[in-house]
N, C-alpha and C positions, 0 to 999 in steps of 0.2 A: 183329654183333658182340656177342659174348657178355660176361657183366660182367667177367671175369677182364681183361679190356682197355679196360675201360669209362675207367677212370682213366688210363689215358696218352691213351686219345681225348680224354677232356675238356680234358687240358691244352692239346689244340692248337685247340678252338672259337675263341678268340679269334680267332688267327691265321688259320684258314680262313675265319672272316667276313671280316674285314679284309681279303685276299687277293682276295675273289670279289666281295665284295658293296663293296669301296671305302668303306665306312662310317667317319667319323671322330665325333671328340668334338663337332665343330660342327656338326655335320646335327642336324635337328628331326626328332622321334620324339613317337609317343604315349604311349608310358610309359618311363619310367627306372625302374628297381629298384635299391635299393641294399643290398649284401649277399647273401649267397649260400646261407643256410640253408634249410632244405627248404620252408618256408612260402612264403620268396621266390621260390624257385625253382618250388615249382608255378604259383606266381601269374603268375609270367613265361612260364612253358609255356603257361598256358590263355590269357593275354593273345594271345600271340604265335597260336596256334592259330585264335582268335575275331579274327583279321586286324590285331590291333596290330602297329604297327613298334615294336620295343622294346629297348631299349639295357639292357644289364643289367651292375652294376659292382661289383666288393668293392675294398676296400683292402689286402685280403689275397691272397698270390700262390696260395692254395689255395681250395676249397670248401669249404663248410658251415657257417661261420661260430662262434659257442660251438658249435654241435652237428658240429662237424667229427670225424673219426675220424683218429688217430694210433697209426703205429706204435712201436715199444718205445721205440727211440732217442728220438723228437720226446715219448712221456710223462715219459722220464725230465729230458728237457730244459727240458718246461714245470713239473715238479714236483719236482725235485732238481736244479736249478740245474745240467745237463749234466752231471753222475754219470753214467758208464757202466753200463749194466745188467749184472747178474751175469749168468756166462753159463748159468747152470743153468735162466735163463728161457726159454732157445732163442735161436733167432735173429731179430733184431729185424724183420727183412722178413714172415716169418711173422705179424706182428700188428699187427692193424687196428681199434684199440680205438675203440669209439663214446664220446665224451664224454657224451653224453646219449642212451642206447639208449632205442630205443621199440619195442614191437613191433606189428604190424600185425594187426587183427582181419580174417579169413579175407572175413566178409562186410560189411566195414567202406567206409565212404566212400572211404579211402586205398586199399582196391583197385578201387572205382569207378573211382577218378580214371586210378587204373594204365590199368586197359583201356578208358574211356572215348580216352586220349589214346595209346593201342597202346605205353606205357613198356612194359609186361609184355615188349617183344621185347629189351629191355637188358638184362634180371635175370635171375637165377634163386633160387628161394625154398626154403626146407626148414622144414616144421612145427615148431612147438617143442614140445617134449615134454609139456608139462602145466602147468596152472595151481592154485597152491597157496595156500591162506590159513593163518595162524597162529588157532587155536582157541582156546578157554578151557580147554581142558585141557594148553595149553602145549607143542603139538605141531604139525608141518605135515600138513594134510591136502589130498589132492586135490579142488578143486571140481567139486562132482557136475552136469553142464548137460544132463542127462538122465534120463529116466524110471529106464535101467536104473542109472546111477550113483546116483541118488537111494537107492534101494532097498537098495544097496551100501555105502554110504559109513557110514564111522564118525564123521562129523560129528555126526549125528542118531540119537536111539533109535527104537525099532519105529515108535511113533505118529508122530513126528514126520516120518519118514520118508514117510509115507503122506501127511502134510498138506503137504509139500514137494511132493511127485510132483503133488500137484491143482492146485497153483499152476504149476509148470512147463506143465502139461498147459494150464492155462488160457491163459499167455502164450503158447505157442505156437499154439494155436488160434484164439487172440483176430483176430477181422479186424473193421475199422470199416464194411464193407459189410454184414456179414453180423450181423445182431442177435441170433441164436442161439448166437451165440459170445461174447455179453455179459452173460451168467449175470445178469440184471437188472440190472447196474451201468453207468451211463456215469462210466467212469475220464477223460473230461475233467474231470469234477466231483468224485467219489470220491478221495479221498486216497488217496497209498499206506500210509500208516499204515492207514487206512480198509480196505483192498484186504487187506494183511498180518493184520488182525484176522479179517477175514472167512472166513480158513484156519486161524486160530489157530495161527500160527505163534511159537515162543518168540524171546524177545529175541537169542540167540547166531544163528539163522538167517536172522533180518531182519539181522544187521548182515552174515554174510558175501553174502546174496543182495542187500544194497544195496550193500557197497562192492566184493565181489570178483566180481559177476556184475554188475550195473548199472552199476559203476566211478562211484558217486558219490563226491566228495570231502569231503562231511559229510553231515550228518542230516538239513540241513535239506530234503533232499527228502522226508522223511515227512508233511510240511504240505503237499506241492504234490502238483498234479493225478497220478492214478497212469499216466497214457496212455505218459511218458515212460519211468518206469520199466516198465512193461510192455514196451513196445519196446525196451529196451535187453536185457531179461533175452533177449527172442525173437532179438535179434540176436547174442547170445551163444551160446546155444544152438544156433541154425543155423550160427555160424560153426564150432563144434565137429564137427555134422556134415557139414560139408563137408570135413575132413582125419580127423577121428576122435579124436585124440589131446587137442588142447587148442584154443581159438578162434583160436590166433594163428599167423603166419607170420614169418619172419625172412630177409632177403637173405643169401646167402650171399655172404662178404667182407665183411660189415655193411653199415652202412646208408650208407656213404660213396655208393655207386653210385646211391641216390636223387637227391639234387639235380644231380649230376653228369647222370643221365640224362632229368632235366627239362630241363638246361639244355641238353642236345644236342636235346630235342624242339623247343626256344625255337630254337635256332640252324638246324634243318631248315626253319623256318617264317620265317627271315630275321631271326632276333634277332641283336644284337651283343652280343660278349661283351668286358670288358676288365677282366682281372684285375690285381692289382699297381696300382692307381689310387686314390688318395686323393682324398678330395672337399673342397675349401673352403669350400663354401655352397652352400646353396639360393635359388634366386631365385625371388622373387615379382612379381606384376605391382601395377601401381596398384588394383586390386581385391580385393588380399590372395590372390590364387591363386597355385598353383605356376606357374613357367612355363620351369623351369631347372635343373641343376646347372652349378656351376663347380670344372674341376679346379685343382692347384695349379700350372699353369701359365699360369693365367688364360682359359682355352679354355671355352664354356658350350654344354653339349648342353640347347637349347630340348625343352622338352615340355610337354603338359597334363597329367600326372598323376603323382607319384611313388609309389614303395611301399618303404619301408626298415625295417628292422629298428631296435630303440628305441636301438642305440649311434649311429645317424647322426645323431639329434636331442637327443641326452642335454644337449652343451652350448651347439650353436647356435639350438635350439628348445625349452628345457627344460619350456615350457608345456605342449606336445603328449605326455608322457608322465608317468606319476606311478608312485612306487616304491611296491608294496604288499606287500612281504616279502622273504626270502631263501631262497634252495633250499642246504642242505646235500647233498653228494654224495660217493661213496667208490668207488672202485675198486679192486677186491681180485682178485689173480691168484692162482689154486686150484692145486692137483694133483690135486682129486678132486671127483665131483659133492657137491651138498647132502644131507647126511643127510635120509631120511625121502621122499627124492624120485622113490625107485625108480630110482636109478641114470639119473636123466634126464641126458642132455646136452645140455639147455638148458629153462628154465620160468620164468615169472613169479610172485613169493611176493608176497603183500599181506600186511601186519600191520595189521588195523584197530585206529584208536586207543582204542578199547574196551578193548584187550589190555594198554594201556599205561599207566603211570603218568605224570601230570601233562602227558598230550600231548592234543593237539587235531586231530592232522591223522595220518594213515597214513604207514606207512613203506612204501616201492616197493623189490622187486629185481627186476632183469632177471639171468637167467644163460643166457651161451653159451659155446660154446665150440670145440674145434678141430674139431668136425663141421660149422661152420659156416667153418670156415678164417678165423677172425679170431684166432687165437694158436696157438702153438707146439701141437704133437702134445701129447697127453692133458695138456693144460690147459683151464683153466674160467676165465670173466672173470665177475665178479659186480658190477653196478654199483648202489649203494644210494643211495636219496635220499629225500628228505623236508622238508617245511616246518621252517624254522629256528625254536625258540621260545626256545632260549636260549642264551648265550655260550658252552657248551661244546658244540662241534662235533661231539666224539666221542661224547659221552652221549647225544647225540639219535640217534646209528645205533647204540649198542650191542646193543639187541635185535635186530637183525639180524645184526651183526657175530658175536652169540654161536652163529647158526644155522649159520653158514660153517665151523665146527670151523679147523685149521690154515691161515693165512694164507700166502701167498709174500711177498708185496707187497702196501700199499695205498696209494691216494694219496687225500688227502682235502681237500676246496674248497669253497669257499661263496660262490654269484653273488647278486646282484642279481636281483629281478623287477619286471619294469615291465611297465604296463599302459598303450595311450593311452588320451587324456583326454576323445578324442571321436571319431567314426565317418569321418572325413577330406572327408567329403562338400563342408565351405563352403570349405576351401582345397585340396582335392583331393589333400594329403599325407595318404597312408595309411600308418598305421605298426601294424606287428605287434605282440604282447606277447611276453615273454621264454617261455622253456619251463617246462613247469611239473615239477612232479615226478613226476606217472604215469609208469610204464612203458608205456605203450599211447598211439596216435594219435588216439584217438578226440577230446578236446578241441581237437587242433591241428588236425584237420581241418574239425569244426566252425567253427574260427575263418577257415578259410580259403574255406568254401563262404559264410559270411557276408561276408567280406569281397569276394568275386566280386560277389556280389550290388549292395554300396555302390559298390563301383569302376566297375561297368558298367551298373547301373541296372536290372539282371536277373537271374533266378534262375540259377545254376548248374545246367545240364540233364543228369544222370549217367544219363538213361535205358539206356546201355546194360545189359544183365544179364550178370551175372557168371557165368549160366549157359550163355552164348553163348560162354564160353573155355573150350577144355579143359583139363586139369589139367597140363600136359605141364613146368609152372616148380615145382611144388614136389611134395614127398615124403610 
């Protein structure tokens, strides 16, 4: 089954399970998962592969939750009160716009999860054409991720290129087991700031290396041990080497296929799906641990553990989550590629906060196009996101909007960002966090790996090497 038919197939998963498994709400399960966002679907798939009996429920009639993919009519229904889309945007069925698009690091943990679970058989990917950063000269520049690109990049002067090249060589060759690659430094103790000072990198180079390559969210990493940053830069450069243009890949037909594919994985291993199933309450035993969920009809599914997104506990158990901020996002439909990206059909753009006035967080932009079958022919979709720091949504995004030129249509909205207040091990109610502003999956997959260990009591073994898979699904 290829990706084109995954959406159709996934809609029948609940019926297939209920027909052949004769499972029902009143049965007893090991794990109940509430919500079909990507993180919840990955965890349900991993639980079922591990032999757990899983019931996966969503109050909505579709997959994805807050990270769902919408066609053009659904976009206008959500953001324009059902207004009819203009004809010049093309056919509504040609659109599959991700509300929270995130690119996939080619050698990152999500790819390892896809390979480990064999979910790659349900999906098709294309490489992303480039990764760009907004520099101090107020222009976009491709992020260099190889020694060859470093020497030709316009981001740096001649001598700075040489110094940065030496840093890349160190990061790519560093091996924790080979002391010869350590250059006399213990990066488990030496700070990242000290590492950068060793190579005499200037401030602008530090900024794009830390934010556009190592993908740190703020500058606190500079005072922390350098190992994490070295490993992140190494991951970035190795991912670039995998496909050549950028470190990222993106699913054809958008991200909607990811939760559906992990859902199919769960179903194949005996998981039960119930869409359009609102939950009345989460039940606890006399010891304060979860023991089930009850629907609006009063039927209770018994279980030992519950995994859910924040929306399922906001009202019933507000002590389980805390609001730590807001994310402002904007979907823009274009008829042209972004300037200064060499006509790229897809790209990630990061504007470090150092380039912005009165801003303390980076602005992220994900651009995909008709080449990925997410919009009409010759159209592009750019989604901008950042932490909200003022009451003026549009002004928060203005530096990125200026980079886009003429915009055919745009949709702006703000969502609350929630984090769990505990790890869930005490009451066995495990809550995921909201999706952050980043345009990559690294922080989301780190959360999944951490939660898997907390839920099962053992680390997730992703030992399946990506090198074992042929590159049949990426171009």
